[in-house]
mmJSON file of the N, C-alpha and C atoms, coordinates in Angstrom:
{"data_MODEL":{"atom_site":{
"group_PDB":["ATOM","ATOM","ATOM","ATOM","ATOM","ATOM","ATOM","ATOM","ATOM","ATOM","ATOM","ATOM","ATOM","ATOM","ATOM","ATOM","ATOM","ATOM","ATOM","ATOM","ATOM","ATOM","ATOM","ATOM","ATOM","ATOM","ATOM","ATOM","ATOM","ATOM","ATOM","ATOM","ATOM","ATOM","ATOM","ATOM","ATOM","ATOM","ATOM","ATOM","ATOM","ATOM","ATOM","ATOM","ATOM","ATOM","ATOM","ATOM","ATOM","ATOM","ATOM","ATOM","ATOM","ATOM","ATOM","ATOM","ATOM","ATOM","ATOM","ATOM","ATOM","ATOM","ATOM","ATOM","ATOM","ATOM","ATOM","ATOM","ATOM","ATOM","ATOM","ATOM","ATOM","ATOM","ATOM","ATOM","ATOM","ATOM","ATOM","ATOM","ATOM","ATOM","ATOM","ATOM","ATOM","ATOM","ATOM","ATOM","ATOM","ATOM","ATOM","ATOM","ATOM","ATOM","ATOM","ATOM","ATOM","ATOM","ATOM","ATOM","ATOM","ATOM","ATOM","ATOM","ATOM","ATOM","ATOM","ATOM","ATOM","ATOM","ATOM","ATOM","ATOM","ATOM","ATOM","ATOM","ATOM","ATOM","ATOM","ATOM","ATOM","ATOM","ATOM","ATOM","ATOM","ATOM","ATOM","ATOM","ATOM","ATOM","ATOM","ATOM","ATOM","ATOM","ATOM","ATOM","ATOM","ATOM","ATOM","ATOM","ATOM","ATOM","ATOM","ATOM","ATOM","ATOM","ATOM","ATOM","ATOM","ATOM","ATOM","ATOM","ATOM","ATOM","ATOM","ATOM","ATOM","ATOM","ATOM","ATOM","ATOM","ATOM","ATOM","ATOM","ATOM","ATOM","ATOM","ATOM","ATOM","ATOM","ATOM","ATOM","ATOM","ATOM","ATOM","ATOM","ATOM","ATOM","ATOM","ATOM","ATOM","ATOM","ATOM","ATOM","ATOM","ATOM","ATOM","ATOM","ATOM","ATOM","ATOM","ATOM"],
"id":[1,2,3,4,5,6,7,8,9,10,11,12,13,14,15,16,17,18,19,20,21,22,23,24,25,26,27,28,29,30,31,32,33,34,35,36,37,38,39,40,41,42,43,44,45,46,47,48,49,50,51,52,53,54,55,56,57,58,59,60,61,62,63,64,65,66,67,68,69,70,71,72,73,74,75,76,77,78,79,80,81,82,83,84,85,86,87,88,89,90,91,92,93,94,95,96,97,98,99,100,101,102,103,104,105,106,107,108,109,110,111,112,113,114,115,116,117,118,119,120,121,122,123,124,125,126,127,128,129,130,131,132,133,134,135,136,137,138,139,140,141,142,143,144,145,146,147,148,149,150,151,152,153,154,155,156,157,158,159,160,161,162,163,164,165,166,167,168,169,170,171,172,173,174,175,176,177,178,179,180,181,182,183,184,185,186,187,188,189,190,191,192],
"type_symbol":["N","C","C","N","C","C","N","C","C","N","C","C","N","C","C","N","C","C","N","C","C","N","C","C","N","C","C","N","C","C","N","C","C","N","C","C","N","C","C","N","C","C","N","C","C","N","C","C","N","C","C","N","C","C","N","C","C","N","C","C","N","C","C","N","C","C","N","C","C","N","C","C","N","C","C","N","C","C","N","C","C","N","C","C","N","C","C","N","C","C","N","C","C","N","C","C","N","C","C","N","C","C","N","C","C","N","C","C","N","C","C","N","C","C","N","C","C","N","C","C","N","C","C","N","C","C","N","C","C","N","C","C","N","C","C","N","C","C","N","C","C","N","C","C","N","C","C","N","C","C","N","C","C","N","C","C","N","C","C","N","C","C","N","C","C","N","C","C","N","C","C","N","C","C","N","C","C","N","C","C","N","C","C","N","C","C","N","C","C","N","C","C"],
"label_atom_id":["N","CA","C","N","CA","C","N","CA","C","N","CA","C","N","CA","C","N","CA","C","N","CA","C","N","CA","C","N","CA","C","N","CA","C","N","CA","C","N","CA","C","N","CA","C","N","CA","C","N","CA","C","N","CA","C","N","CA","C","N","CA","C","N","CA","C","N","CA","C","N","CA","C","N","CA","C","N","CA","C","N","CA","C","N","CA","C","N","CA","C","N","CA","C","N","CA","C","N","CA","C","N","CA","C","N","CA","C","N","CA","C","N","CA","C","N","CA","C","N","CA","C","N","CA","C","N","CA","C","N","CA","C","N","CA","C","N","CA","C","N","CA","C","N","CA","C","N","CA","C","N","CA","C","N","CA","C","N","CA","C","N","CA","C","N","CA","C","N","CA","C","N","CA","C","N","CA","C","N","CA","C","N","CA","C","N","CA","C","N","CA","C","N","CA","C","N","CA","C","N","CA","C","N","CA","C","N","CA","C","N","CA","C","N","CA","C","N","CA","C","N","CA","C"],
"label_alt_id":[null,null,null,null,null,null,null,null,null,null,null,null,null,null,null,null,null,null,null,null,null,null,null,null,null,null,null,null,null,null,null,null,null,null,null,null,null,null,null,null,null,null,null,null,null,null,null,null,null,null,null,null,null,null,null,null,null,null,null,null,null,null,null,null,null,null,null,null,null,null,null,null,null,null,null,null,null,null,null,null,null,null,null,null,null,null,null,null,null,null,null,null,null,null,null,null,null,null,null,null,null,null,null,null,null,null,null,null,null,null,null,null,null,null,null,null,null,null,null,null,null,null,null,null,null,null,null,null,null,null,null,null,null,null,null,null,null,null,null,null,null,null,null,null,null,null,null,null,null,null,null,null,null,null,null,null,null,null,null,null,null,null,null,null,null,null,null,null,null,null,null,null,null,null,null,null,null,null,null,null,null,null,null,null,null,null,null,null,null,null,null,null],
"label_comp_id":["UNK","UNK","UNK","UNK","UNK","UNK","UNK","UNK","UNK","UNK","UNK","UNK","UNK","UNK","UNK","UNK","UNK","UNK","UNK","UNK","UNK","UNK","UNK","UNK","UNK","UNK","UNK","UNK","UNK","UNK","UNK","UNK","UNK","UNK","UNK","UNK","UNK","UNK","UNK","UNK","UNK","UNK","UNK","UNK","UNK","UNK","UNK","UNK","UNK","UNK","UNK","UNK","UNK","UNK","UNK","UNK","UNK","UNK","UNK","UNK","UNK","UNK","UNK","UNK","UNK","UNK","UNK","UNK","UNK","UNK","UNK","UNK","UNK","UNK","UNK","UNK","UNK","UNK","UNK","UNK","UNK","UNK","UNK","UNK","UNK","UNK","UNK","UNK","UNK","UNK","UNK","UNK","UNK","UNK","UNK","UNK","UNK","UNK","UNK","UNK","UNK","UNK","UNK","UNK","UNK","UNK","UNK","UNK","UNK","UNK","UNK","UNK","UNK","UNK","UNK","UNK","UNK","UNK","UNK","UNK","UNK","UNK","UNK","UNK","UNK","UNK","UNK","UNK","UNK","UNK","UNK","UNK","UNK","UNK","UNK","UNK","UNK","UNK","UNK","UNK","UNK","UNK","UNK","UNK","UNK","UNK","UNK","UNK","UNK","UNK","UNK","UNK","UNK","UNK","UNK","UNK","UNK","UNK","UNK","UNK","UNK","UNK","UNK","UNK","UNK","UNK","UNK","UNK","UNK","UNK","UNK","UNK","UNK","UNK","UNK","UNK","UNK","UNK","UNK","UNK","UNK","UNK","UNK","UNK","UNK","UNK","UNK","UNK","UNK","UNK","UNK","UNK"],
"label_asym_id":["A","A","A","A","A","A","A","A","A","A","A","A","A","A","A","A","A","A","A","A","A","A","A","A","A","A","A","A","A","A","A","A","A","A","A","A","A","A","A","A","A","A","A","A","A","A","A","A","A","A","A","A","A","A","A","A","A","A","A","A","A","A","A","A","A","A","A","A","A","A","A","A","A","A","A","A","A","A","A","A","A","A","A","A","A","A","A","A","A","A","A","A","A","A","A","A","A","A","A","A","A","A","A","A","A","A","A","A","A","A","A","A","A","A","A","A","A","A","A","A","A","A","A","A","A","A","A","A","A","A","A","A","A","A","A","A","A","A","A","A","A","A","A","A","A","A","A","A","A","A","A","A","A","A","A","A","A","A","A","A","A","A","A","A","A","A","A","A","A","A","A","A","A","A","A","A","A","A","A","A","A","A","A","A","A","A","A","A","A","A","A","A"],
"label_entity_id":["1","1","1","1","1","1","1","1","1","1","1","1","1","1","1","1","1","1","1","1","1","1","1","1","1","1","1","1","1","1","1","1","1","1","1","1","1","1","1","1","1","1","1","1","1","1","1","1","1","1","1","1","1","1","1","1","1","1","1","1","1","1","1","1","1","1","1","1","1","1","1","1","1","1","1","1","1","1","1","1","1","1","1","1","1","1","1","1","1","1","1","1","1","1","1","1","1","1","1","1","1","1","1","1","1","1","1","1","1","1","1","1","1","1","1","1","1","1","1","1","1","1","1","1","1","1","1","1","1","1","1","1","1","1","1","1","1","1","1","1","1","1","1","1","1","1","1","1","1","1","1","1","1","1","1","1","1","1","1","1","1","1","1","1","1","1","1","1","1","1","1","1","1","1","1","1","1","1","1","1","1","1","1","1","1","1","1","1","1","1","1","1"],
"label_seq_id":[1,1,1,2,2,2,3,3,3,4,4,4,5,5,5,6,6,6,7,7,7,8,8,8,9,9,9,10,10,10,11,11,11,12,12,12,13,13,13,14,14,14,15,15,15,16,16,16,17,17,17,18,18,18,19,19,19,20,20,20,21,21,21,22,22,22,23,23,23,24,24,24,25,25,25,26,26,26,27,27,27,28,28,28,29,29,29,30,30,30,31,31,31,32,32,32,33,33,33,34,34,34,35,35,35,36,36,36,37,37,37,38,38,38,39,39,39,40,40,40,41,41,41,42,42,42,43,43,43,44,44,44,45,45,45,46,46,46,47,47,47,48,48,48,49,49,49,50,50,50,51,51,51,52,52,52,53,53,53,54,54,54,55,55,55,56,56,56,57,57,57,58,58,58,59,59,59,60,60,60,61,61,61,62,62,62,63,63,63,64,64,64],
"pdbx_PDB_ins_code":[null,null,null,null,null,null,null,null,null,null,null,null,null,null,null,null,null,null,null,null,null,null,null,null,null,null,null,null,null,null,null,null,null,null,null,null,null,null,null,null,null,null,null,null,null,null,null,null,null,null,null,null,null,null,null,null,null,null,null,null,null,null,null,null,null,null,null,null,null,null,null,null,null,null,null,null,null,null,null,null,null,null,null,null,null,null,null,null,null,null,null,null,null,null,null,null,null,null,null,null,null,null,null,null,null,null,null,null,null,null,null,null,null,null,null,null,null,null,null,null,null,null,null,null,null,null,null,null,null,null,null,null,null,null,null,null,null,null,null,null,null,null,null,null,null,null,null,null,null,null,null,null,null,null,null,null,null,null,null,null,null,null,null,null,null,null,null,null,null,null,null,null,null,null,null,null,null,null,null,null,null,null,null,null,null,null,null,null,null,null,null,null],
"Cartn_x":[-47.309,-46.06,-44.937,-43.822,-42.681,-41.936,-41.419,-40.62,-39.155,-38.595,-37.204,-36.269,-36.743,-35.894,-34.741,-33.542,-32.37,-31.795,-32.363,-31.843,-30.421,-29.565,-28.19,-28.118,-28.127,-28.203,-26.832,-26.806,-25.584,-25.959,-25.017,-25.259,-25.312,-26.303,-26.457,-25.318,-24.896,-23.881,-24.417,-25.722,-26.348,-26.359,-25.983,-25.985,-24.777,-24.939,-23.819,-22.826,-21.59,-20.561,-20.401,-21.215,-21.062,-21.938,-22.541,-23.366,-24.763,-25.128,-26.44,-27.517,-28.1,-29.217,-28.707,-28.697,-28.175,-29.298,-29.179,-30.147,-29.399,-30.026,-29.459,-30.378,-29.761,-30.493,-30.142,-31.139,-30.924,-31.491,-30.61,-31.066,-30.684,-30.492,-30.095,-31.274,-32.479,-33.655,-34.367,-34.865,-35.539,-36.849,-36.985,-38.249,-38.534,-37.561,-37.809,-36.497,-36.6,-35.478,-35.951,-35.229,-35.579,-34.796,-35.432,-34.798,-35.172,-34.171,-34.449,-33.508,-33.851,-33.05,-31.952,-30.706,-29.603,-29.586,-30.2,-30.238,-31.305,-32.183,-33.27,-33.406,-32.376,-32.377,-33.489,-34.081,-35.195,-36.548,-36.508,-37.743,-38.324,-39.269,-39.927,-38.981,-39.292,-38.529,-39.511,-39.055,-39.841,-39.428,-40.346,-40.047,-40.525,-39.647,-39.944,-39.769,-40.537,-40.208,-38.996,-38.104,-36.869,-37.083,-38.086,-38.327,-38.663,-39.457,-39.805,-38.571,-37.722,-36.501,-35.579,-35.416,-34.581,-35.127,-36.45,-37.06,-36.768,-36.874,-36.609,-35.166,-34.193,-32.796,-32.351,-32.945,-32.619,-33.044,-34.116,-34.615,-33.918,-33.006,-32.314,-31.275,-31.174,-30.129,-28.749,-27.755,-26.381,-25.907,-25.117,-24.519,-23.345,-23.214,-22.076,-20.854],
"Cartn_y":[-37.533,-38.251,-37.4,-37.345,-36.547,-37.26,-36.475,-37.016,-37.025,-38.202,-38.331,-38.644,-38.44,-38.604,-37.614,-38.077,-37.21,-37.108,-37.85,-37.825,-38.369,-37.707,-38.158,-38.689,-40.004,-40.663,-40.753,-40.548,-40.72,-41.426,-42.156,-42.879,-41.886,-42.026,-41.148,-41.334,-40.253,-40.351,-41.079,-41.244,-41.968,-43.48,-43.919,-45.352,-46.032,-47.288,-48.046,-48.376,-48.624,-48.924,-50.422,-51.246,-52.694,-53.303,-52.479,-52.991,-53.388,-53.07,-53.435,-52.446,-51.817,-50.894,-49.586,-49.498,-48.319,-47.514,-46.233,-45.311,-44.423,-44.161,-43.215,-42.007,-40.845,-39.584,-38.869,-38.255,-37.406,-36.034,-35.045,-33.691,-32.68,-33.179,-32.304,-31.79,-32.222,-31.804,-30.644,-29.686,-28.545,-28.962,-28.579,-28.764,-30.158,-31.087,-32.454,-33.102,-33.911,-34.734,-36.18,-36.999,-38.407,-39.268,-40.335,-41.272,-42.678,-43.563,-44.941,-45.909,-47.177,-48.263,-48.592,-48.543,-48.794,-50.231,-51.147,-52.542,-52.775,-51.809,-51.941,-50.64,-50.293,-48.999,-48.813,-49.877,-49.729,-49.834,-50.027,-50.138,-48.771,-48.746,-47.489,-46.517,-45.253,-44.198,-43.248,-42.63,-41.61,-40.251,-39.307,-37.945,-36.974,-36.088,-35.087,-33.695,-32.732,-31.341,-31.017,-30.139,-29.886,-29.498,-28.718,-28.323,-29.535,-30.458,-31.665,-32.541,-32.634,-33.431,-32.843,-31.508,-30.86,-31.144,-31.078,-31.373,-32.812,-33.728,-35.141,-35.361,-34.872,-35.144,-34.374,-33.236,-32.488,-33.263,-34.032,-34.811,-36.14,-36.509,-37.79,-37.705,-38.76,-38.749,-38.886,-38.338,-38.469,-39.896,-40.345,-41.687,-41.667,-42.718,-42.821,-43.353],
"Cartn_z":[-6.316,-6.173,-6.761,-6.048,-6.494,-7.617,-8.547,-9.646,-9.208,-9.013,-8.588,-9.744,-10.986,-12.15,-12.05,-12.251,-12.17,-10.769,-9.824,-8.455,-8.43,-7.693,-7.488,-6.056,-5.958,-4.662,-4.011,-2.698,-1.909,-0.613,-0.085,1.157,2.313,3.138,4.286,5.272,5.903,6.943,8.167,8.263,9.375,9.135,7.952,7.64,8.249,8.575,9.126,8.013,8.382,7.388,7.151,7.801,7.672,6.585,5.745,4.653,5.08,6.298,6.819,6.434,7.405,7.201,6.602,5.286,4.603,3.964,4.085,3.509,2.529,1.374,0.419,0.334,0.168,0.123,-1.175,-1.784,-2.966,-2.638,-2.56,-2.238,-3.319,-4.538,-5.643,-6.465,-6.152,-6.926,-6.237,-6.996,-6.377,-5.694,-4.433,-3.72,-3.204,-3.307,-2.835,-2.377,-1.329,-0.862,-0.936,-1.691,-1.835,-0.864,-0.38,0.543,0.086,0.008,-0.407,0.304,0.226,0.778,-0.229,0.179,-0.757,-1.265,-0.523,-0.967,-2.027,-2.241,-3.219,-4.014,-4.811,-5.497,-6.518,-7.002,-7.946,-7.247,-5.942,-5.165,-4.832,-3.929,-3.577,-2.875,-2.998,-2.327,-1.657,-0.596,0.076,-0.458,-0.442,-0.881,0.192,0.593,1.61,1.018,1.493,1.192,2.063,1.609,2.355,3.827,4.138,5.536,6.399,5.879,6.635,6.825,5.813,5.931,6.992,6.999,8.026,9.425,9.578,10.874,11.282,10.347,10.623,11.072,10.295,10.637,11.882,12.149,13.355,14.599,14.48,15.612,15.813,14.914,15.033,16.147,16.961,17.997,17.368,18.031,17.548,17.698,16.734,16.812,17.759,18.512,19.439,18.736],
"occupancy":[1.0,1.0,1.0,1.0,1.0,1.0,1.0,1.0,1.0,1.0,1.0,1.0,1.0,1.0,1.0,1.0,1.0,1.0,1.0,1.0,1.0,1.0,1.0,1.0,1.0,1.0,1.0,1.0,1.0,1.0,1.0,1.0,1.0,1.0,1.0,1.0,1.0,1.0,1.0,1.0,1.0,1.0,1.0,1.0,1.0,1.0,1.0,1.0,1.0,1.0,1.0,1.0,1.0,1.0,1.0,1.0,1.0,1.0,1.0,1.0,1.0,1.0,1.0,1.0,1.0,1.0,1.0,1.0,1.0,1.0,1.0,1.0,1.0,1.0,1.0,1.0,1.0,1.0,1.0,1.0,1.0,1.0,1.0,1.0,1.0,1.0,1.0,1.0,1.0,1.0,1.0,1.0,1.0,1.0,1.0,1.0,1.0,1.0,1.0,1.0,1.0,1.0,1.0,1.0,1.0,1.0,1.0,1.0,1.0,1.0,1.0,1.0,1.0,1.0,1.0,1.0,1.0,1.0,1.0,1.0,1.0,1.0,1.0,1.0,1.0,1.0,1.0,1.0,1.0,1.0,1.0,1.0,1.0,1.0,1.0,1.0,1.0,1.0,1.0,1.0,1.0,1.0,1.0,1.0,1.0,1.0,1.0,1.0,1.0,1.0,1.0,1.0,1.0,1.0,1.0,1.0,1.0,1.0,1.0,1.0,1.0,1.0,1.0,1.0,1.0,1.0,1.0,1.0,1.0,1.0,1.0,1.0,1.0,1.0,1.0,1.0,1.0,1.0,1.0,1.0,1.0,1.0,1.0,1.0,1.0,1.0,1.0,1.0,1.0,1.0,1.0,1.0],
"B_iso_or_equiv":[0.0,0.0,0.0,0.0,0.0,0.0,0.0,0.0,0.0,0.0,0.0,0.0,0.0,0.0,0.0,0.0,0.0,0.0,0.0,0.0,0.0,0.0,0.0,0.0,0.0,0.0,0.0,0.0,0.0,0.0,0.0,0.0,0.0,0.0,0.0,0.0,0.0,0.0,0.0,0.0,0.0,0.0,0.0,0.0,0.0,0.0,0.0,0.0,0.0,0.0,0.0,0.0,0.0,0.0,0.0,0.0,0.0,0.0,0.0,0.0,0.0,0.0,0.0,0.0,0.0,0.0,0.0,0.0,0.0,0.0,0.0,0.0,0.0,0.0,0.0,0.0,0.0,0.0,0.0,0.0,0.0,0.0,0.0,0.0,0.0,0.0,0.0,0.0,0.0,0.0,0.0,0.0,0.0,0.0,0.0,0.0,0.0,0.0,0.0,0.0,0.0,0.0,0.0,0.0,0.0,0.0,0.0,0.0,0.0,0.0,0.0,0.0,0.0,0.0,0.0,0.0,0.0,0.0,0.0,0.0,0.0,0.0,0.0,0.0,0.0,0.0,0.0,0.0,0.0,0.0,0.0,0.0,0.0,0.0,0.0,0.0,0.0,0.0,0.0,0.0,0.0,0.0,0.0,0.0,0.0,0.0,0.0,0.0,0.0,0.0,0.0,0.0,0.0,0.0,0.0,0.0,0.0,0.0,0.0,0.0,0.0,0.0,0.0,0.0,0.0,0.0,0.0,0.0,0.0,0.0,0.0,0.0,0.0,0.0,0.0,0.0,0.0,0.0,0.0,0.0,0.0,0.0,0.0,0.0,0.0,0.0,0.0,0.0,0.0,0.0,0.0,0.0],
"pdbx_formal_charge":[null,null,null,null,null,null,null,null,null,null,null,null,null,null,null,null,null,null,null,null,null,null,null,null,null,null,null,null,null,null,null,null,null,null,null,null,null,null,null,null,null,null,null,null,null,null,null,null,null,null,null,null,null,null,null,null,null,null,null,null,null,null,null,null,null,null,null,null,null,null,null,null,null,null,null,null,null,null,null,null,null,null,null,null,null,null,null,null,null,null,null,null,null,null,null,null,null,null,null,null,null,null,null,null,null,null,null,null,null,null,null,null,null,null,null,null,null,null,null,null,null,null,null,null,null,null,null,null,null,null,null,null,null,null,null,null,null,null,null,null,null,null,null,null,null,null,null,null,null,null,null,null,null,null,null,null,null,null,null,null,null,null,null,null,null,null,null,null,null,null,null,null,null,null,null,null,null,null,null,null,null,null,null,null,null,null,null,null,null,null,null,null],
"auth_seq_id":[1,1,1,2,2,2,3,3,3,4,4,4,5,5,5,6,6,6,7,7,7,8,8,8,9,9,9,10,10,10,11,11,11,12,12,12,13,13,13,14,14,14,15,15,15,16,16,16,17,17,17,18,18,18,19,19,19,20,20,20,21,21,21,22,22,22,23,23,23,24,24,24,25,25,25,26,26,26,27,27,27,28,28,28,29,29,29,30,30,30,31,31,31,32,32,32,33,33,33,34,34,34,35,35,35,36,36,36,37,37,37,38,38,38,39,39,39,40,40,40,41,41,41,42,42,42,43,43,43,44,44,44,45,45,45,46,46,46,47,47,47,48,48,48,49,49,49,50,50,50,51,51,51,52,52,52,53,53,53,54,54,54,55,55,55,56,56,56,57,57,57,58,58,58,59,59,59,60,60,60,61,61,61,62,62,62,63,63,63,64,64,64],
"auth_comp_id":["UNK","UNK","UNK","UNK","UNK","UNK","UNK","UNK","UNK","UNK","UNK","UNK","UNK","UNK","UNK","UNK","UNK","UNK","UNK","UNK","UNK","UNK","UNK","UNK","UNK","UNK","UNK","UNK","UNK","UNK","UNK","UNK","UNK","UNK","UNK","UNK","UNK","UNK","UNK","UNK","UNK","UNK","UNK","UNK","UNK","UNK","UNK","UNK","UNK","UNK","UNK","UNK","UNK","UNK","UNK","UNK","UNK","UNK","UNK","UNK","UNK","UNK","UNK","UNK","UNK","UNK","UNK","UNK","UNK","UNK","UNK","UNK","UNK","UNK","UNK","UNK","UNK","UNK","UNK","UNK","UNK","UNK","UNK","UNK","UNK","UNK","UNK","UNK","UNK","UNK","UNK","UNK","UNK","UNK","UNK","UNK","UNK","UNK","UNK","UNK","UNK","UNK","UNK","UNK","UNK","UNK","UNK","UNK","UNK","UNK","UNK","UNK","UNK","UNK","UNK","UNK","UNK","UNK","UNK","UNK","UNK","UNK","UNK","UNK","UNK","UNK","UNK","UNK","UNK","UNK","UNK","UNK","UNK","UNK","UNK","UNK","UNK","UNK","UNK","UNK","UNK","UNK","UNK","UNK","UNK","UNK","UNK","UNK","UNK","UNK","UNK","UNK","UNK","UNK","UNK","UNK","UNK","UNK","UNK","UNK","UNK","UNK","UNK","UNK","UNK","UNK","UNK","UNK","UNK","UNK","UNK","UNK","UNK","UNK","UNK","UNK","UNK","UNK","UNK","UNK","UNK","UNK","UNK","UNK","UNK","UNK","UNK","UNK","UNK","UNK","UNK","UNK"],
"auth_asym_id":["A","A","A","A","A","A","A","A","A","A","A","A","A","A","A","A","A","A","A","A","A","A","A","A","A","A","A","A","A","A","A","A","A","A","A","A","A","A","A","A","A","A","A","A","A","A","A","A","A","A","A","A","A","A","A","A","A","A","A","A","A","A","A","A","A","A","A","A","A","A","A","A","A","A","A","A","A","A","A","A","A","A","A","A","A","A","A","A","A","A","A","A","A","A","A","A","A","A","A","A","A","A","A","A","A","A","A","A","A","A","A","A","A","A","A","A","A","A","A","A","A","A","A","A","A","A","A","A","A","A","A","A","A","A","A","A","A","A","A","A","A","A","A","A","A","A","A","A","A","A","A","A","A","A","A","A","A","A","A","A","A","A","A","A","A","A","A","A","A","A","A","A","A","A","A","A","A","A","A","A","A","A","A","A","A","A","A","A","A","A","A","A"],
"auth_atom_id":["N","CA","C","N","CA","C","N","CA","C","N","CA","C","N","CA","C","N","CA","C","N","CA","C","N","CA","C","N","CA","C","N","CA","C","N","CA","C","N","CA","C","N","CA","C","N","CA","C","N","CA","C","N","CA","C","N","CA","C","N","CA","C","N","CA","C","N","CA","C","N","CA","C","N","CA","C","N","CA","C","N","CA","C","N","CA","C","N","CA","C","N","CA","C","N","CA","C","N","CA","C","N","CA","C","N","CA","C","N","CA","C","N","CA","C","N","CA","C","N","CA","C","N","CA","C","N","CA","C","N","CA","C","N","CA","C","N","CA","C","N","CA","C","N","CA","C","N","CA","C","N","CA","C","N","CA","C","N","CA","C","N","CA","C","N","CA","C","N","CA","C","N","CA","C","N","CA","C","N","CA","C","N","CA","C","N","CA","C","N","CA","C","N","CA","C","N","CA","C","N","CA","C","N","CA","C","N","CA","C","N","CA","C","N","CA","C","N","CA","C","N","CA","C"],
"pdbx_PDB_model_num":[1,1,1,1,1,1,1,1,1,1,1,1,1,1,1,1,1,1,1,1,1,1,1,1,1,1,1,1,1,1,1,1,1,1,1,1,1,1,1,1,1,1,1,1,1,1,1,1,1,1,1,1,1,1,1,1,1,1,1,1,1,1,1,1,1,1,1,1,1,1,1,1,1,1,1,1,1,1,1,1,1,1,1,1,1,1,1,1,1,1,1,1,1,1,1,1,1,1,1,1,1,1,1,1,1,1,1,1,1,1,1,1,1,1,1,1,1,1,1,1,1,1,1,1,1,1,1,1,1,1,1,1,1,1,1,1,1,1,1,1,1,1,1,1,1,1,1,1,1,1,1,1,1,1,1,1,1,1,1,1,1,1,1,1,1,1,1,1,1,1,1,1,1,1,1,1,1,1,1,1,1,1,1,1,1,1,1,1,1,1,1,1]
}}}
């Protein structure tokens, strides 16, 4: 399990602005990118290696 202590969370640019389905990303830690639900900041978080995260976001469709 990745240690996300010290993560600096920011709202993803892919999140909606209406307060609905919001995702926060922390990419300030070496070797790991954290992802969590902004509505549950103390809940579980996902951890990706940076290459896997880049692959994931590259495959996301553009927002209209």
